[in-house]
C-alpha positions, 0 to 999 in steps of 0.5 A, spaced: 500 500 500 502 506 498 500 513 502 497 518 497 497 525 500 490 528 497 488 536 498 480 536 498 476 542 497 469 543 498 465 549 500 460 544 502 462 542 509 457 536 509 460 533 503 467 533 506 464 529 511 461 524 506 468 521 503 466 514 501 470 515 495 476 515 498 475 509 502 474 505 496 481 507 494 484 503 500 481 497 497 486 492 495 485 493 487 487 500 488 493 499 492 493 506 495 492 509 502 489 516 502 491 521 507 486 527 506 487 534 508 480 537 508 479 544 507 472 548 506 475 555 505 478 557 498 483 562 501 486 556 505 487 552 499 490 557 495 495 558 502 496 551 502 498 550 495 503 556 495 506 553 502 513 550 500 513 546 506 506 542 504 507 537 499 501 534 496 500 528 491 493 530 488 488 536 489 481 534 488 477 541 488 470 543 487 468 548 482 465 554 482 458 556 485 454 562 485 454 562 493 459 559 498 466 560 499 469 557 493 471 560 486 465 563 483 467 564 476 471 560 470 477 565 471 478 563 478 478 555 476 483 557 471 487 561 476 488 556 481 490 551 475 495 556 473 498 557 480 499 549 481 502 549 474 507 554 475 509 552 482 507 545 484 508 538 481 501 536 483 495 533 478 488 536 479 481 533 479 476 538 478 469 535 481 462 538 479 455 537 478 455 541 472 457 539 465 464 540 464 465 547 460 468 547 453 474 551 455 476 545 460 481 541 456 483 534 460 490 532 460 494 527 463 495 531 469 488 535 469 481 531 470 474 533 470 469 528 474 462 528 476 461 530 483 455 525 484 459 519 481 464 516 486 466 511 481 468 516 476 472 520 481 475 514 484 477 512 477 480 519 475 484 519 481 487 512 480 489 515 473 492 521 475 496 518 480 498 512 475 502 518 472 507 517 478 509 524 477 507 525 485 511 519 487 517 521 483 517 528 485 517 526 492 523 521 491 527 527 488 526 531 495 527 525 499 534 524 495 536 531 496 534 531 504 539 525 504 544 528 500 544 534 503 544 531 510 550 527 509 554 533 506 552 537 512 554 532 517 560 529 513 563 536 510 560 542 512 561 541 520 568 539 519 570 545 515 565 550 518 571 554 521 573 556 514 566 556 511 562 560 516 565 567 513 564 565 506 557 568 506 550 565 504 551 566 497 557 562 496 554 557 501 548 556 497 552 555 490 557 550 494 550 546 496 547 547 489 552 544 485 554 538 490 546 536 490 545 538 482 551 533 481 549 527 485 541 528 483 544 528 476 548 521 477 547 515 480 550 516 487 550 512 493 554 512 500 560 511 496 559 517 491 557 518 484 558 512 479 559 514 472 554 511 467 557 506 462 550 506 458 545 511 458 538 512 455 537 517 449 533 522 454 539 523 457 542 526 451 538 532 452 535 538 456 528 538 453 526 543 452 532 548 453 533 551 460 537 557 458 533 563 455 538 564 449 541 560 444 547 556 446 552 551 443 548 544 442 541 547 441 537 543 437 532 547 432 527 546 427 524 551 422 518 554 423 515 553 416 519 547 414 518 541 419 524 537 415 529 542 416 533 540 423 539 543 425 544 543 431 548 550 433 555 549 432 557 556 435 561 556 441 557 558 448 562 565 449 559 568 442 552 567 444 552 569 451 548 576 451 551 581 456 547 585 460 545 592 457 545 588 450 539 585 446 543 580 442 550 576 443 556 578 440 556 574 434 552 576 428 551 569 425 550 563 428 553 557 425 549 551 424 549 543 422 544 540 418 541 533 421 539 528 416 534 522 419 538 516 420 533 512 416 535 515 409 542 512 410 540 505 414 535 503 408 540 504 403 545 499 407 545 492 404 545 490 412 540 495 414 539 497 421 533 492 422 537 486 420 543 488 425 538 489 430 535 482 429 542 479 429 543 483 435 550 485 432 552 490 438 559 491 434 555 494 428 550 497 432 555 501 436 558 503 429 552 506 426 548 509 432 554 512 437 556 519 436 563 516 435 561 510 431 557 515 426 564 517 423 563 511 419 556 512 416 559 516 410 566 518 407 570 521 409 571 518 416 569 523 421 563 527 417 557 524 421 555 524 428 549 521 431 543 523 435 538 518 438 531 520 438 527 523 443 520 525 443 520 530 437 527 529 435 528 523 430 534 519 430 539 523 426 546 524 423 549 531 423 553 532 416 559 536 418 559 537 410 552 541 410 553 547 415 550 554 414 551 560 417 544 564 419 543 571 421 542 571 429 535 575 428 533 570 422 534 564 427 531 567 433 525 569 428 525 563 423 526 557 428 523 553 434 528 551 440 526 544 441 532 542 446 539 542 447 545 537 448 547 536 455 555 536 457 559 532 455 555 531 448 555 538 446 562 539 447 564 532 444 560 534 438 564 541 437 570 537 438 568 532 432 567 538 428 573 541 429 577 535 428 574 534 421 576 540 419 583 540 422 585 533 419 592 533 416 593 528 410 600 525 410 603 520 405 604 513 407 611 510 409 614 505 404 614 498 406 622 498 405 623 504 410 620 500 416 622 493 414 626 492 421 619 493 424 616 488 420 621 483 421 621 484 429 613 483 429 614 477 425 619 474 431 614 476 436 608 473 433 612 467 432 614 467 439 607 467 441 608 475 443 604 481 441 
């Protein structure tokens, strides 16, 4: 059984006392233990939602009425939804005896139920909880408390003599950076463990976090949905300094993406066959960023991006680069995602390496005869 914290609002006190629907959630098939916070005053609901010390897994609220203390207009209902969406990771269930308004759109995190139908309410609650977002948020908060507590007692306490005069801003940056690293990686009591294998979602910040364009930004043309690109211009040239409305660079260097299927369908040993044969070496050659260098000649021309949400499995083609005026890029392209570190930097390094290659002639065989003879002796003696 999982404990689920539910904030319930209804300006009808009698309705709050009749909460059989929540008891049904404790049934064996539902697998939940609802912990209810019952509120009949709307101002108190708003205060609880805004309180950072309060954590709820779900909000169940009555809709507006002509009388009573609840939200009285469509706008009021919309406002509370926006307040939750802007500050809290809490799914919301609206309950009413009225017909659902045309403006109300149900989503995975927002639902509407007939207040007179307990089974419908129960089903909607179960569906909202099934997203697992509330439990994930709670788990992350627990991790932060755990990592923060260990850092407090193991490091900050023993070094407080040197740190106490650093100021709250410095201390906050130290703690934030530490927690961010621990949360972003697999960590245990022995510290951070670098992942050897990752999912495609870990390639990207989706959507971008920064306000401005940055290295590794994945963009899509507003009018041509097949025009995908990645930004190659370094971070330092794209940063907008205080007092300016644009970065130092006038043009942004971009590299075009080509959908992987345009390449793989032409191969004699296509991608589907490779997967069927579970040829891990071949899969690595064609779907890892470094391995993608073998897709088209000359070697080093391509770089692989795995699919995630809108982003298709693609190859960057370093021979298809284009400088776009900064303002045209901002107006003409949608910002989709941005490559995380170290992938953005690795892509940049691969691009630079491709165009800094230096061709050298091969040595004649006669010039290395001693080496070849020595190799034959080693192999004959079973050495390498």
